[in-house]
N, CA, C and O of each residue as an XYZ file, in Angstrom:
380
protein
N       0.811     -1.202      0.004
C       0.018     -0.008     -0.009
C       0.894      1.229     -0.058
O       1.941      1.263      0.588
N       0.509      2.202     -0.776
C       1.111      3.505     -0.823
C       0.070      4.518     -0.344
O      -1.048      4.582     -0.855
N       0.481      5.316      0.667
C      -0.498      6.350      1.183
C       0.180      7.690      1.301
O       1.292      7.828      1.810
N      -0.541      8.664      0.807
C      -0.087     10.048      0.957
C      -0.999     10.682      1.971
O      -2.220     10.549      1.890
N      -0.414     11.370      2.924
C      -1.186     11.987      3.992
C      -0.660     13.267      4.525
O       0.539     13.531      4.607
N      -1.680     14.081      4.898
C      -1.255     15.435      5.491
C      -2.155     15.630      6.757
O      -3.341     15.303      6.787
N      -1.515     16.158      7.733
C      -2.302     16.487      9.007
C      -2.105     17.902      9.306
O      -0.973     18.382      9.360
N      -3.200     18.612      9.508
C      -3.185     20.071      9.671
C      -3.884     20.400     10.950
O      -5.092     20.190     11.051
N      -3.166     20.921     11.961
C      -3.855     21.381     13.153
C      -4.502     22.779     12.762
O      -3.855     23.628     12.149
N      -5.690     22.945     13.118
C      -6.401     24.164     12.737
C      -6.202     25.401     13.627
O      -6.626     26.509     13.298
N      -5.555     25.169     14.737
C      -5.451     26.211     15.765
C      -3.966     26.670     16.074
O      -3.661     27.188     17.148
N      -3.060     26.435     15.038
C      -1.716     26.737     15.303
C      -1.189     27.891     14.409
O       0.015     28.143     14.349
N      -2.123     28.580     13.720
C      -1.618     29.662     12.864
C      -1.084     29.210     11.492
O      -1.309     28.073     11.077
N      -0.407     30.074     10.827
C       0.102     29.839      9.458
C       1.227     28.760      9.465
O       1.227     27.919      8.565
N       2.125     28.742     10.371
C       3.186     27.824     10.359
C       2.910     26.599     11.184
O       2.617     26.719     12.374
N       2.992     25.414     10.594
C       2.743     24.146     11.277
C       3.954     23.176     11.238
O       3.839     21.973     11.473
N       5.125     23.787     10.924
C       6.289     22.903     10.709
C       6.694     22.136     11.909
O       7.296     21.069     11.787
N       6.381     22.652     13.103
C       6.714     21.960     14.333
C       5.926     20.692     14.405
O       6.485     19.633     14.692
N       4.654     20.763     14.156
C       3.742     19.599     14.116
C       4.118     18.603     13.032
O       4.118     17.391     13.245
N       4.449     19.165     11.825
C       4.843     18.258     10.791
C       6.142     17.533     11.164
O       6.258     16.342     10.873
N       7.143     18.204     11.805
C       8.354     17.544     12.162
C       8.147     16.467     13.085
O       8.820     15.438     13.027
N       7.142     16.680     14.033
C       6.780     15.588     14.987
C       6.339     14.317     14.276
O       6.764     13.212     14.612
N       5.475     14.504     13.284
C       4.998     13.371     12.507
C       6.065     12.751     11.680
O       6.122     11.524     11.593
N       6.930     13.533     11.057
C       8.046     13.018     10.174
C       8.960     12.175     11.087
O       9.442     11.132     10.645
N       9.211     12.582     12.322
C      10.038     11.791     13.226
C       9.373     10.414     13.487
O      10.068      9.402     13.576
N       8.091     10.383     13.602
C       7.314      9.157     13.787
C       7.437      8.272     12.597
O       7.647      7.066     12.724
N       7.308      8.860     11.435
C       7.430      8.127     10.116
C       8.800      7.511     10.063
O       8.912      6.305      9.844
N       9.882      8.307     10.261
C      11.243      7.772     10.154
C      11.457      6.667     11.205
O      12.091      5.659     10.891
N      10.980      6.812     12.373
C      11.117      5.763     13.380
C      10.445      4.523     12.979
O      10.875      3.453     13.410
N       9.397      4.564     12.168
C       8.621      3.355     11.828
C       9.483      2.444     10.860
O       9.250      1.239     10.764
N      10.456      3.053     10.172
C      11.290      2.262      9.295
C      10.660      1.956      7.942
O      11.300      1.327      7.099
N       9.465      2.372      7.723
C       8.677      2.304      6.427
C       9.390      3.218      5.380
O       9.884      4.287      5.739
N       9.442      2.802      4.111
C       9.867      3.653      3.083
C       8.928      4.923      3.056
O       7.717      4.789      3.235
N       9.473      6.094      2.842
C       8.674      7.254      2.844
C       9.354      8.403      2.008
O      10.527      8.364      1.639
N       8.489      9.411      1.762
C       9.044     10.619      1.095
C       8.245     11.748      1.668
O       7.020     11.684      1.772
N       8.984     12.825      2.054
C       8.379     14.125      2.500
C       8.336     15.028      1.373
O       9.353     15.293      0.733
N       7.127     15.544      1.085
C       6.932     16.523      0.019
C       6.449     17.808      0.609
O       6.084     17.834      1.784
N       6.425     18.958     -0.199
C       5.954     20.123      0.407
C       4.486     20.122      0.827
O       4.093     20.990      1.607
N       3.690     19.233      0.371
C       2.309     19.203      0.641
C       1.766     17.957      1.384
O       0.597     17.944      1.770
N       2.598     16.910      1.588
C       2.182     15.659      2.137
C       3.412     14.804      2.418
O       4.525     15.085      1.974
N       3.140     13.713      3.202
C       4.128     12.664      3.392
C       3.593     11.461      2.785
O       2.415     11.134      2.930
N       4.450     10.780      2.092
C       4.087      9.539      1.342
C       4.735      8.364      2.086
O       5.926      8.471      2.379
N       4.081      7.284      2.410
C       4.590      6.180      3.095
C       4.135      4.884      2.414
O       3.031      4.812      1.875
N       4.993      3.871      2.444
C       4.714      2.623      1.796
C       4.875      1.469      2.761
O       5.833      1.434      3.532
N       3.904      0.475      2.727
C       4.020     -0.651      3.635
C       2.675     -1.464      3.552
O       1.799     -1.278      2.708
N       2.654     -2.331      4.498
C       1.357     -3.106      4.564
C       0.159     -2.276      5.111
O       0.368     -1.308      5.842
N      -1.023     -2.635      4.775
C      -2.181     -1.881      5.196
C      -2.168     -1.530      6.685
O      -2.312     -0.375      7.086
N      -1.989     -2.575      7.471
C      -2.136     -2.393      8.991
C      -1.048     -1.415      9.441
O      -1.319     -0.485     10.201
N       0.180     -1.629      8.968
C       1.277     -0.692      9.537
C       1.134      0.719      9.014
O       1.433      1.674      9.731
N       0.681      0.877      7.774
C       0.587      2.222      7.203
C      -0.580      2.970      7.973
O      -0.426      4.092      8.456
N      -1.692      2.292      8.041
C      -2.838      2.994      8.667
C      -2.557      3.200     10.136
O      -2.935      4.244     10.668
N      -1.917      2.274     10.830
C      -1.598      2.485     12.223
C      -0.658      3.714     12.361
O      -0.863      4.524     13.265
N       0.277      3.858     11.563
C       1.274      4.944     11.554
C       0.490      6.246     11.377
O       0.652      7.174     12.169
N      -0.364      6.324     10.337
C      -1.093      7.570     10.040
C      -1.946      7.955     11.257
O      -1.963      9.113     11.673
N      -2.632      6.994     11.802
C      -3.542      7.308     12.979
C      -2.708      7.715     14.203
O      -3.175      8.541     14.988
N      -1.487      7.172     14.403
C      -0.613      7.597     15.491
C      -0.188      9.036     15.273
O      -0.208      9.843     16.202
N       0.195      9.356     14.057
C       0.496     10.811     13.690
C      -0.640     11.699     14.004
O      -0.486     12.755     14.618
N      -1.843     11.248     13.561
C      -3.048     12.084     13.816
C      -3.275     12.317     15.306
O      -3.567     13.432     15.738
N      -3.140     11.287     16.050
C      -3.375     11.325     17.460
C      -2.325     12.247     18.137
O      -2.656     13.009     19.045
N      -1.105     12.163     17.694
C      -0.016     13.023     18.242
C      -0.307     14.538     17.972
O      -0.050     15.399     18.814
N      -0.807     14.791     16.860
C      -1.050     16.207     16.514
C      -2.342     16.669     17.270
O      -2.418     17.782     17.790
N      -3.346     15.751     17.299
C      -4.632     16.050     17.951
C      -4.398     16.248     19.493
O      -5.173     16.934     20.160
N      -3.407     15.682     19.983
C      -3.178     15.778     21.507
C      -2.777     17.173     21.900
O      -2.844     17.543     23.072
N      -2.347     17.969     20.897
C      -2.002     19.415     21.262
C      -2.822     20.392     20.346
O      -2.424     21.536     20.124
N      -3.913     19.918     19.858
C      -4.679     20.841     19.054
C      -6.181     20.468     19.256
O      -6.579     19.313     19.407
N      -6.948     21.554     19.239
C      -8.453     21.279     19.523
C      -9.185     20.814     18.223
O     -10.295     20.283     18.269
N      -8.521     21.036     17.091
C      -9.178     20.571     15.841
C      -8.073     20.272     14.794
O      -7.176     21.085     14.572
N      -8.170     19.038     14.136
C      -7.145     18.578     13.214
C      -7.822     18.087     11.909
O      -8.820     17.372     11.996
N      -7.364     18.412     10.814
C      -7.813     17.920      9.537
C      -6.721     16.970      8.998
O      -5.565     17.360      8.831
N      -7.121     15.730      8.736
C      -6.182     14.768      8.187
C      -6.786     14.218      6.895
O      -7.937     13.790      6.810
N      -5.867     14.274      5.864
C      -6.277     13.871      4.509
C      -5.396     12.651      4.188
O      -4.183     12.660      4.397
N      -6.030     11.645      3.693
C      -5.346     10.369      3.325
C      -5.719     10.012      1.898
O      -6.909     10.017      1.582
N      -4.758      9.695      0.997
C      -4.972      9.184     -0.284
C      -4.197      7.908     -0.382
O      -2.998      7.886     -0.106
N      -4.893      6.778     -0.792
C      -4.339      5.465     -0.834
C      -4.281      4.876     -2.180
O      -5.236      4.984     -2.950
N      -3.183      4.247     -2.500
C      -2.973      3.496     -3.714
C      -2.712      2.082     -3.247
O      -1.616      1.800     -2.763
N      -3.685      1.165     -3.374
C      -3.592     -0.171     -2.872
C      -3.677     -1.143     -3.980
O      -4.770     -1.601     -4.312
N      -2.517     -1.501     -4.603
C      -2.447     -2.353     -5.794
C      -1.867     -3.653     -5.549
O      -0.750     -3.757     -5.043
N      -2.602     -4.699     -5.897
C      -2.125     -6.049     -5.724
C      -0.823     -6.332     -6.491
O      -0.701     -5.964     -7.659
N       0.128     -6.973     -5.847
C       1.434     -7.309     -6.489
C       2.385     -6.173     -6.709
O       3.454     -6.359     -7.291
N       2.027     -5.023     -6.264
C       2.985     -3.787     -6.480
C       4.028     -3.866     -5.346
O       3.734     -3.927     -4.152
N       5.338     -3.856     -5.873
C       6.475     -3.810     -4.897
C       7.189     -2.502     -5.116
O       7.239     -1.990     -6.234
N       7.727     -1.978     -4.079
C       8.461     -0.732     -4.054
C       7.849      0.370     -5.054
O       8.507      0.998     -5.883
N       6.563      0.478     -4.838
C       5.780      1.529     -5.641
C       6.273      2.924     -5.500
O       6.164      3.750     -6.406
N       6.818      3.172     -4.350
C       7.374      4.557     -4.024
C       8.411      4.952     -5.109
O       8.416      6.073     -5.617
N       9.255      4.008     -5.423
C      10.266      4.205     -6.504
C       9.818      3.927     -7.872
O      10.104      4.686     -8.798
N       9.101      2.827     -8.034
C       8.814      2.318     -9.406
C       7.853      3.232    -10.144
O       7.953      3.386    -11.361
N       6.927      3.837     -9.423
C       5.959      4.706    -10.061
C       6.637      5.855    -10.712
O       6.370      6.179    -11.870
N       7.606      6.540     -9.902
C       8.361      7.643    -10.514
C       9.234      7.189    -11.622
O       9.278      7.854    -12.657
N       9.956      6.068    -11.478
C      10.789      5.569    -12.585
C       9.956      5.369    -13.860
O      10.398      5.708    -14.958
N       8.734      4.810    -13.698
C       7.923      4.484    -14.898
C       7.598      5.763    -15.623
O       7.642      5.778    -16.853
N       7.278      6.825    -14.943
C       6.988      8.148    -15.641
C       8.223      8.673    -16.270
O       8.228      9.058    -17.439
N       9.295      8.692    -15.490
C      10.563      9.251    -16.004
C      11.104      8.569    -17.215
O      11.759      9.212    -18.036
N      10.844      7.197    -17.377
C      11.311      6.476    -18.478
C      10.519      6.883    -19.705
O      10.984      6.603    -20.810
N       9.395      7.500    -19.607
C       8.544      7.846    -20.716
C       8.771      9.299    -21.163
O       8.234      9.774    -22.164
N       9.603      9.970    -20.353
C       9.887     11.446    -20.757
C      11.003     11.525    -21.763
O      11.366     12.617    -22.199
């Protein structure tokens, strides 16, 4: 499973980099393949471990915020390995 997610605390003003950094630390500690982008974090792994990680990140941000918006986009393709790398390579090979 490949999942892109973003977590936005609604009561922290314009800059949320502190909360994002907390989540990225959790993602790194998970050991799952991941990419940080300007708008979201992308993580790859099994359904259970990916969804558990995202919900732990959500809970961490929610613990210091009265309102949190979490967006999750999932690509769950049977037989896909290392999709985080192969999807980009596939497009680049066609350029």
